[in-house]
C-alpha positions in Angstrom: 32.8 67.2 -13.7 34.1 63.8 -12.5 30.9 62.1 -13.5 31.0 63.7 -16.9 34.6 62.6 -17.4 33.7 59.1 -16.4 30.8 59.0 -18.8 33.0 60.2 -21.7 35.5 57.5 -20.9 32.7 54.9 -20.9 32.0 55.8 -24.6 35.5 55.0 -25.7 36.5 51.6 -27.0 37.7 50.4 -23.7 34.7 51.7 -21.8 33.1 48.3 -21.5 35.8 47.4 -18.9 35.1 50.6 -17.0 31.3 49.8 -16.9 31.9 46.3 -15.6 34.2 47.5 -12.9 31.7 50.1 -11.8 28.9 47.6 -11.6 31.1 45.2 -9.6 32.1 47.9 -7.1 28.5 49.1 -6.6 27.3 45.5 -6.1 29.9 44.8 -3.5 28.9 48.0 -1.6 25.3 47.0 -1.7 26.1 43.4 -0.3 28.2 44.9 2.5 25.5 47.4 3.5 22.7 44.7 3.3 24.7 42.2 5.4 25.3 44.9 8.1 21.6 45.5 8.5 20.4 41.8 8.3 22.8 40.1 10.7 21.1 37.4 12.7 21.1 37.7 16.4 21.9 34.0 16.6 25.3 34.5 15.1 27.0 34.7 18.5 29.6 32.1 19.3 28.8 31.2 22.9 27.0 28.0 23.7 24.1 27.6 26.0 24.0 24.2 27.8 20.9 24.7 29.9 17.4 26.0 29.5 16.4 25.3 33.0 15.2 28.8 33.6 12.2 28.6 31.3 9.8 28.5 34.1 6.8 30.5 33.2 3.7 28.4 32.5 2.6 28.3 28.9 -1.1 28.0 28.2 -2.0 25.2 25.9 -5.0 23.2 24.9 -4.9 19.5 25.8 -7.1 18.5 22.9 -5.7 16.8 19.9 -5.2 19.1 17.0 -6.5 22.2 18.8 -4.7 25.5 18.4 -2.9 27.3 21.3 -3.9 30.8 22.3 -2.9 33.2 24.9 0.8 32.7 24.8 2.6 36.0 25.4 6.2 36.9 25.7 7.3 37.1 29.3 9.4 40.0 30.2 12.7 39.4 32.0 12.3 40.0 35.6 14.4 40.1 38.7 14.4 37.1 41.1 15.5 37.0 44.6 16.7 33.9 46.4 17.3 33.7 50.1 19.4 30.9 51.6 20.7 31.1 55.1 22.6 34.3 55.8 23.2 35.1 52.2 20.9 36.6 49.6 21.7 36.3 46.0 20.1 38.8 43.6 20.3 38.4 39.9 18.6 39.5 36.7 17.7 37.5 33.6 20.7 37.0 31.4 18.4 37.1 28.4 18.0 40.4 26.6 15.6 41.0 23.8 18.4 41.2 21.4 19.4 37.7 22.2 16.0 36.2 21.5 15.4 34.4 18.2 12.1 33.7 16.6 12.0 30.5 14.7 10.0 30.9 11.5 7.5 33.1 13.1 6.6 30.9 16.0 6.1 32.3 19.4 9.3 33.1 21.4 9.2 32.7 25.1 11.5 34.8 27.2 12.9 33.1 30.3 13.3 34.2 33.9 17.0 34.0 34.6 18.0 31.5 37.3 21.8 31.1 37.3 21.6 28.3 39.8 20.1 26.0 37.2 22.5 26.8 34.4 24.9 24.0 35.1 27.9 24.4 32.8 28.3 20.7 32.0 28.4 20.1 28.2 26.6 16.8 28.5 28.4 14.9 25.7 31.8 16.2 26.7 31.4 14.4 29.9 30.0 11.2 28.5 31.5 7.8 29.3 34.5 8.9 31.4 33.3 7.1 34.5 35.4 4.0 34.4 33.4 2.0 31.9 34.4 1.0 28.4 33.3 3.3 25.6 30.5 1.9 23.4 31.2 -0.2 20.4 27.9 -2.1 20.4 28.3 -3.7 17.0 32.0 -4.1 16.4 32.0 -7.8 17.0 29.1 -8.4 14.7 30.1 -6.1 11.8 31.8 -8.9 9.9 28.8 -11.3 10.5 26.0 -9.2 9.1 24.0 -10.9 6.4 24.3 -8.1 3.9 26.1 -4.9 3.1 22.7 -3.1 3.4 23.0 -2.6 7.1 26.3 -0.9 6.7 24.8 1.4 4.1 21.9 2.5 6.3 23.8 2.9 9.6 27.2 4.1 8.6 27.8 6.3 5.6 31.4 7.2 5.8 33.2 9.2 8.4 31.9 7.1 11.3 35.4 6.1 12.3 36.2 9.8 12.8 33.0 10.3 14.8 33.8 7.3 17.0 37.2 8.9 17.8 35.5 12.1 18.7 33.0 10.4 21.0 35.7 8.3 22.7 37.6 11.4 23.6 34.5 12.8 25.2 34.3 15.7 22.8 30.9 14.9 21.5 29.4 18.3 22.0 32.0 19.9 19.6 30.2 18.5 16.5 29.9 21.8 14.7 32.8 23.4 12.7 33.7 27.0 12.7 31.0 27.9 10.2 28.3 26.0 12.0 27.8 23.6 9.1 27.4 19.8 9.1 29.1 17.2 6.9 26.5 15.0 5.2 27.1 12.6 2.3 23.8 12.4 0.5 21.6 15.3 -0.6 18.1 15.0 0.8 15.4 14.3 -1.8 11.9 15.7 -1.7 9.5 13.3 0.1 7.6 10.9 -2.1 10.6 9.4 -4.0 11.1 5.7 -3.3 14.9 5.8 -3.4 17.6 8.4 -3.4 19.9 9.3 -6.3 22.3 6.6 -5.2 19.5 4.1 -5.7 20.4 2.2 -2.6 23.5 0.8 -4.3 26.4 -0.5 -2.3 29.0 1.9 -1.3 32.1 1.9 -3.5 35.1 3.7 -2.3 35.0 7.0 -0.5 32.0 9.3 -1.0 32.6 12.9 -1.6 31.4 14.9 1.4 29.9 18.3 1.2 29.5 20.9 3.9 25.9 21.9 4.5 23.1 21.7 7.0 21.8 18.5 8.4 18.4 19.1 6.7 18.0 20.4 3.2 16.9 24.0 3.6 15.3 24.0 0.1 13.4 20.8 0.3 9.7 20.9 -0.1 7.8 18.2 1.9 4.6 16.6 0.6 3.5 13.4 2.4 1.6 10.3 1.6 0.4 7.3 3.6 2.4 4.1 3.7 0.8 1.3 1.7 2.1 -1.7 3.6 0.4 -5.0 4.4 0.6 -4.4 8.2 -1.1 -1.0 7.6 -1.5 1.0 10.9 0.7 -1.5 12.8 3.7 -1.2 10.6 7.2 -1.8 12.2 9.7 -1.2 9.4 12.6 -3.3 10.7 10.3 -6.2 11.8 7.5 -6.5 9.2 8.6 -8.1 6.0 7.1 -6.2 3.1 9.1 -7.7 0.3 7.9 -11.3 0.3 5.4 -13.1 -1.9 2.4 -12.5 0.3 2.6 -15.8 2.1 1.8 -15.6 5.8 5.0 -17.2 7.0 7.1 -14.5 5.3 5.1 -11.7 6.9 7.6 -11.3 9.8 11.3 -11.3 9.9 13.0 -13.9 12.1 15.7 -11.3 12.6 15.8 -7.5 12.6 16.1 -6.5 9.0 15.4 -2.9 7.9 14.3 -1.6 4.5 17.1 -0.6 2.1 15.6 2.9 2.0 14.1 4.4 5.3 10.3 4.8 5.0 9.4 8.3 3.9 5.7 7.9 4.3 3.3 8.4 7.3 1.6 5.5 9.0 -2.2 5.6 8.7 -4.5 5.6 11.7 -6.5 2.5 12.6 -9.4 1.8 10.2 -12.0 2.6 12.7 -10.3 5.8 13.7 -8.2 6.8 16.7 -9.1 8.4 20.0 -7.0 9.7 22.9 -5.9 6.7 25.0 -7.5 6.0 28.4 -5.4 8.0 30.9 -3.3 6.3 33.5 -4.1 4.6 35.9 -7.4 3.7 34.4 -5.6 2.2 31.4 -4.4 -0.6 33.6 -7.9 -2.0 33.5 -9.2 -0.9 30.1 -8.1 0.4 26.7 -9.9 1.5 23.6 -10.2 -1.6 21.3 -10.0 0.4 18.0 -6.6 1.9 19.0 -4.9 -1.6 19.2 -6.9 -3.6 16.7 -5.0 -6.1 14.5 -6.2 -9.2 12.6 -5.3 -11.8 15.1 -6.4 -10.0 18.3 -10.1 -10.8 17.9 -9.5 -14.5 17.7 -7.1 -14.3 20.6 -9.6 -12.6 22.9 -12.2 -15.4 22.4 -9.8 -18.0 23.9 -8.5 -16.1 26.9 -10.6 -15.1 30.0 -8.2 -12.4 31.3 -9.2 -10.0 28.5 -12.8 -9.2 27.7 -14.4 -7.1 24.9 -16.9 -4.7 26.4 -18.4 -2.2 24.0 -15.6 0.0 22.7 -13.2 -1.2 25.3 -10.9 -4.1 26.0 -11.3 -4.8 29.7 -8.7 -6.5 32.0 -10.4 -7.7 35.1 -8.3 -7.2 38.3 -6.3 -10.2 39.4 -7.2 -12.1 36.2 -4.3 -13.4 34.3 -3.0 -16.3 32.2 -2.1 -17.9 35.6 -4.9 -19.9 37.0 -5.7 -18.6 40.5 -4.7 -15.1 39.6 -1.4 -13.2 39.4 -1.6 -12.3 43.2 -1.3 -15.9 44.1 1.4 -16.5 41.5 3.6 -13.7 42.9 3.0 -14.8 46.5 4.1 -18.3 45.7 7.3 -17.0 44.1 8.1 -15.0 47.3 7.4 -18.0 49.4 9.8 -20.1 47.3 12.7 -17.6 47.5 12.1 -14.9 50.3 15.4 -13.2 49.3 13.8 -11.9 46.1 12.2 -9.0 48.0 10.2 -7.3 45.2 10.8 -3.6 45.0 13.8 -3.6 47.3 16.3 -6.2 46.3 14.7 -6.7 42.9 14.0 -3.5 40.9 14.6 -4.1 37.2 13.0 -7.2 35.6 12.9 -8.5 32.0 9.7 -10.4 31.1 10.2 -12.6 28.1 7.2 -12.6 25.8 4.2 -10.2 25.9 0.9 -11.8 26.8 -1.3 -10.0 29.3 1.6 -8.4 31.1 -0.2 -9.0 34.4 3.1 -10.1 35.9 4.7 -6.7 35.3 1.5 -4.8 36.0 1.2 -6.1 39.6 4.9 -5.8 40.2 4.6 -2.1 39.4 2.6 -1.7 42.6 5.7 -3.1 44.4 8.0 -0.5 42.8 9.4 -3.1 40.4 10.0 -1.8 36.8 9.3 -4.7 34.4 10.3 -4.4 30.7 8.2 -6.8 28.6 10.0 -8.2 25.5 7.6 -8.8 22.6 8.9 -11.6 20.5 8.2 -11.1 16.8 8.3 -14.8 15.9 4.5 -15.1 15.9 1.4 -13.0 15.1 -0.1 -13.1 18.6 2.2 -10.6 20.1 0.5 -8.2 22.6 3.3 -5.7 23.0 1.0 -3.0 21.5 -1.7 -3.7 24.0 0.9 -3.5 26.8 2.1 -0.1 25.6 -1.5 1.1 25.2 -2.1 0.1 28.9 0.9 2.1 29.9 3.4 -0.7 30.6 7.1 -0.7 29.4 7.5 -3.0 26.4 9.8 -3.3 23.4 9.6 -5.5 20.3 12.6 -7.5 19.2 13.2 -10.8 17.4 15.0 -13.4 19.5 16.9 -15.8 17.3 20.6 -15.6 16.6 21.6 -12.1 17.6 22.1 -10.6 21.0 19.3 -8.6 22.5 20.1 -4.8 22.6 21.0 -4.7 26.3 24.4 -4.6 28.1 25.6 -7.5 30.1 24.7 -8.1 33.8 22.0 -5.5 34.2 18.7 -7.3 34.9 18.0 -8.2 38.5 15.7 -11.0 37.4 14.4 -12.5 34.2 10.9 -14.0 34.0 9.6 -16.5 31.4 6.1 -17.4 32.1 4.9 -20.0 29.6 6.9 -18.4 26.8 7.5 -21.8 25.1 11.1 -21.1 24.2 13.4 -24.1 23.5 16.2 -22.8 25.7 18.4 -25.9 25.1 18.3 -25.7 21.3 21.3 -24.6 19.2 23.8 -25.3 21.9 21.9 -23.4 24.5 22.5 -20.0 22.8 19.3 -18.5 24.0 19.9 -19.4 27.6 23.5 -18.2 27.4 22.2 -14.9 26.2 20.0 -14.7 29.3 23.1 -15.5 31.3 24.9 -12.6 29.6 22.3 -9.9 30.5 21.4 -11.3 34.0 23.2 -9.7 36.9 25.6 -11.9 38.9 23.5 -13.3 41.6 20.4 -12.5 39.7 17.3 -14.8 39.3 15.9 -16.6 36.3 12.2 -17.6 36.9 10.8 -20.2 34.5 7.2 -21.4 34.7 5.5 -23.9 32.4 2.1 -25.7 32.5 3.3 -28.7 30.5 6.6 -30.3 31.3 8.2 -32.5 28.6 10.5 -35.0 30.2 13.1 -34.8 27.4 13.1 -31.0 27.4 13.3 -31.1 31.2 16.4 -33.3 31.1 18.1 -31.1 28.5 17.3 -28.0 30.5 18.7 -29.5 33.7 21.9 -30.5 31.9 22.3 -27.0 30.4 21.7 -25.0 33.5 24.2 -27.3 35.4 26.8 -26.7 32.7 26.6 -22.9 33.3 26.5 -23.4 37.1 23.1 -22.0 37.7 21.8 -23.0 41.1 18.3 -24.3 41.4 16.9 -22.4 44.4 13.4 -23.8 44.2 11.2 -26.2 42.2 7.5 -26.4 42.8 4.3 -27.3 41.0 1.5 -25.1 42.4 -1.8 -27.0 42.9 -4.0 -24.0 42.2 -2.3 -22.5 39.2 -1.2 -25.9 37.9 2.1 -24.3 36.9 5.5 -25.8 37.5 8.0 -23.1 38.6 11.7 -23.3 38.8 13.8 -20.4 40.1 17.5 -20.4 39.2 20.3 -18.1 40.4 23.3 -17.0 38.4 26.7 -17.5 40.3 28.3 -14.5 41.9 31.9 -15.5 41.3 34.1 -17.4 38.8 35.3 -20.0 41.3 32.5 -22.4 40.5 33.3 -22.3 36.8 36.7 -23.9 37.5 35.0 -26.9 39.3 33.2 -28.0 36.1 34.3 -31.4 34.8 33.4 -30.5 31.3 34.5 -27.1 30.2 31.4 -26.8 27.9 30.4 -24.2 27.2 33.9 -22.7 27.3 34.8 -19.4 28.9 34.7 -16.6 26.4 37.9 -15.1 25.1 39.1 -11.9 26.5 38.4 -10.0 23.2 34.7 -11.1 23.3 33.1 -8.0 24.6 30.1 -8.8 26.8 28.4 -5.4 26.3 28.6 -5.4 22.5 25.0 -6.0 21.4 24.0 -4.2 18.2 23.8 -6.8 15.4 26.2 -9.0 17.3 25.7 -12.8 17.0 25.0 -14.7 20.2 28.0 -16.6 21.6 28.2 -20.2 22.9 30.5 -19.3 25.7 30.4 -18.0 29.2 31.6 -14.5 30.1 33.6 -14.3 33.3 32.0 -12.6 36.2 33.6 -9.3 37.4 35.9 -9.9 40.3 37.9 -6.6 40.9 36.2 -4.0 43.1 36.6 -1.4 40.3 34.6 -3.5 37.9 30.8 -3.2 37.4 28.8 -6.2 38.8 30.9 -7.1 41.8 28.3 -5.8 44.2 24.5 -5.8 44.2 23.0 -2.3 43.9 21.5 -0.5 46.9 17.8 -1.1 47.6 15.3 1.0 45.8 14.8 4.0 45.9 18.2 4.7 47.4 19.6 3.1 44.3 18.5 5.9 42.1 21.0 8.4 43.6 23.7 6.0 44.9 26.7 6.0 42.7 28.8 2.8 42.8 32.5 2.5 43.5 33.3 1.4 40.0 32.3 4.8 38.8 35.6 6.7 38.7 34.3 10.3 38.5 31.0 10.5 40.1 30.9 14.3 40.1 29.8 14.4 36.5 26.9 12.1 37.1 25.8 14.1 40.2 26.0 17.3 38.1 24.0 15.7 35.4 21.3 14.7 37.9 21.1 18.2 39.4 21.0 19.7 35.9 18.0 17.7 34.8 16.2 18.1 38.1 16.3 21.9 37.6 15.2 21.7 34.0 12.3 19.3 34.6 11.0 21.2 37.7 11.5 24.8 36.4 10.8 24.3 32.7 9.3 21.0 31.5 6.6 20.6 34.2 5.5 24.2 34.3 6.8 26.1 31.3 5.8 24.1 28.2 2.1 24.0 28.4 2.2 20.1 28.4 -0.8 18.4 30.0 1.2 15.9 32.1 -1.9 14.1 33.2 -2.0 12.6 29.7 1.7 11.6 29.7 2.8 8.2 30.9 5.0 6.5 28.2 8.1 8.6 27.6 11.0 7.9 25.2 14.3 9.7 25.9 15.9 9.4 22.4 19.5 10.2 23.5 20.0 9.5 27.2 23.4 9.7 28.9 23.2 8.9 32.6 19.4 8.7 32.9 19.2 12.1 34.6 16.1 13.1 32.7 14.3 9.9 33.7 15.5 10.2 37.3 14.1 13.8 37.5 10.7 12.4 36.6 10.8 9.6 39.1 8.2 11.3 41.3 5.8 11.6 38.4 3.4 8.8 37.3 5.5 8.0 34.2 8.1 5.6 32.9 11.0 6.4 30.6 12.7 4.3 28.0 16.3 5.5 27.9 17.9 5.1 24.5 21.7 5.1 24.3 22.7 5.5 20.6 25.1 2.9 19.4 27.7 5.4 18.2 27.8 7.2 21.6 29.8 6.2 24.7 28.3 3.2 26.5 26.5 4.7 29.5 23.5 2.3 29.5 24.9 0.1 32.3 24.9 3.2 34.6 21.2 3.7 33.7 20.4 0.2 34.8 22.5 0.5 37.9 20.3 3.3 39.0 17.2 1.2 38.7 16.0 2.5 35.3 15.5 0.8 31.9 17.0 1.5 28.5 18.1 0.0 25.2 20.8 0.4 22.5 19.6 1.8 19.2 20.8 3.4 16.0 18.4 6.2 14.9 19.4 5.7 11.3 17.0 2.7 11.6 13.5 2.3 12.8 12.9 1.7 16.5 11.5 -1.6 17.8 8.0 -0.6 18.8 4.5 -0.3 17.4 3.2 3.0 15.9 1.6 5.4 18.5 3.5 3.9 21.4 4.7 7.0 23.3 3.0 10.1 24.8 6.2 12.2 24.8 9.5 12.1 23.0 12.6 13.9 24.4 15.6 14.6 22.1 18.5 16.5 23.7 21.1 17.3 21.1 20.3 14.1 19.2 20.2 15.5 15.7 23.5 17.4 16.2 25.1 14.1 17.0 24.0 12.5 13.7 26.5 14.3 11.6 27.0 12.2 8.4 25.7 8.9 9.9 22.3 8.7 8.3 21.5 9.0 4.6 18.2 10.7 5.1 18.1 12.5 8.5 14.5 13.6 7.7 13.6 9.9 8.0 14.2 10.2 11.7 11.5 12.8 11.9 9.2 10.4 10.0 10.0 7.8 12.6 9.2 10.2 15.4 5.8 10.7 13.8 5.3 7.0 13.7 6.0 6.2 17.3 4.3 9.2 18.9 0.7 9.1 19.6 -1.7 11.8 18.2 -1.9 14.5 20.8 1.6 13.5 22.1 4.4 15.9 22.6 8.0 16.2 21.5 10.6 18.3 23.4 13.7 18.9 21.2 16.8 20.7 22.4 19.5 21.4 19.8 21.4 24.0 17.8 19.3 26.7 16.1 20.5 25.8 12.6 18.9 22.4 13.2 15.7 23.6 14.9 15.0 26.1 12.1 14.5 23.6 9.3 13.2 20.9 11.7 10.3 23.2 12.6 9.4 23.5 8.9 9.4 19.7 8.6 7.1 19.3 11.6 4.8 21.9 10.3 4.6 20.1 6.9 3.3 17.1 9.0 0.8 19.5 10.6 2.4 19.2 14.0 1.5 22.3 16.2 4.6 24.2 17.4 3.7 25.1 20.9 6.8 26.9 21.9 10.2 27.8 20.6 13.0 29.6 22.4 16.6 30.3 21.5 19.6 32.0 22.9 22.9 32.3 21.2 23.2 29.1 19.0 21.2 26.9 21.2 17.4 26.4 21.2 14.5 24.4 22.4 11.2 23.5 20.8 8.0 21.9 22.0 5.7 20.5 19.5 2.4 18.5 19.5 1.4 15.9 17.0 -2.1 16.1 15.6 -4.6 13.7 14.1 -3.8 14.9 10.6 -3.0 12.3 8.0 -2.5 13.0 4.3 
């Protein structure tokens, strides 16, 4: 009866309103019922800070591009730990209802181990250990050559992000709805520029709430068509000139207006898996590192020999006549206090040649970072990386190097042909900035110019460097001078001429990102609570010794234990990674170097990257005897393509917020610097990992494992040989 009455009313003149009301009510009911049955299990609000209990081995093929089989879901099981008189018995805290499958990829259940779930909130603890928060580029922001750099690195809202970081609340990046503030809608791949056209920012940009990656974007890739082809370094290689050779390289770091959205081609003769470590110290596949100038370079140097498909590096052969063994022994005889591997742990080698200096120091537990100078075409940083030695590429002209002050135990320049005394001695003053108080500067040259020698003597005297030894070796025919930086400010007051002057108090010595070099001397730390007043402990005790200037050491200790548990119980055994083929590792967002420290017993080295918008914890990393660099991931990294075997990104993407115009360009950069067959471990929030998995699949990366609990997830992927 009621339905009949309702139907009769619908036929009346005002029945249209009744119809529309009925349709609206039925629609709302349907939406309510549908939402009740399709609620995602990831919609819980608690946060997971550790996945250290993923400890079941994951089968995986080690071949490039091969598919993985045999991975099954592990059921939660009970674990019993015994320690002394107490026995702790616990069950896995992961139930099937808490597991989330990312786009159909395999989900791995974990064995619960509460002892590894350190409740630490990594970013919330960043930078509160008595050092200044990071502002790497604040001094140089007014001195940049163009507005372009501001466009690429900071797209509104960065001041707010800096404030969040400085209060140590970096892990609270997500709002109540789990959405991210971005300023530019991502465009499908293949377009040269975005809708903004790369124009300069005018006024405030309207923000929108949405995911970091465009969920609706369809990705189709093409190869980059650049002059440097398979060796393309976007912020180093000049692709906008007239084709003249001298304009091929930038004299300073200068990135494209629009981040590259194309994939780097493989070498013309193909690419094969690199020679594994430690064999790679003596030979590498020639085709993997081929570039136009390398063939001519090989013909004039005896320490590298072409043999079939390999480049061979005969043992004890180097650019130094008489061999590198003899060279190192002569240095130790000149200054016995150097004590390689004990007193000296972290060294910067200016200029990449055969890296024999760092190669043989590695056997003495010395970690040598080679700095490839992009002011010529015969830079062998790529060969060094292929051999498995730490190297980074950076111009060295008018801007500071991307390192904090006072961190290198020694700096070596072996025939690097740098005019240290030019431009008011800026380059040498930059060495003085990054050299540890009491550290050593080793300068060797085959041909001494009298005028240059006089200029260098005058300059080093003006900055109070003490000449510890000066010797010309009869065998190597190399003249060597070893200088030492002063350990206190007292000697500066004794100078007759106050030139160069002492830097002003507002001149931050650690500011390094796009900051011009200064023609002044930074004072040496004097107070006990300041970093640099004492020399670090001998290696390896240095790795786990936390200095007095660190106010709250508990957080650093917790961070170290946290990563030790994750690496031992998950990364080394639960990801299916063939660690015998992993040697070069990049930690894309390091805090205290805990991840690198946890791998110290493995035959690997780790480049720790501290993002420029994060608190400045890089000095702590160096204090522990590790190496690292400042970087802004909105730009390309200073290395050759195919440099690293493994990339590690712990909550890096969730820290980007609205910094980068095209966050997907960072994934493209990851593809550039990772070797085919290399691995990526990405830990982040599920709403980031979901679309990120789709992007990686569009590049034909193989997703080896995904796991999520609550709103946190982890993904392990492997790059293949696929190119479009």
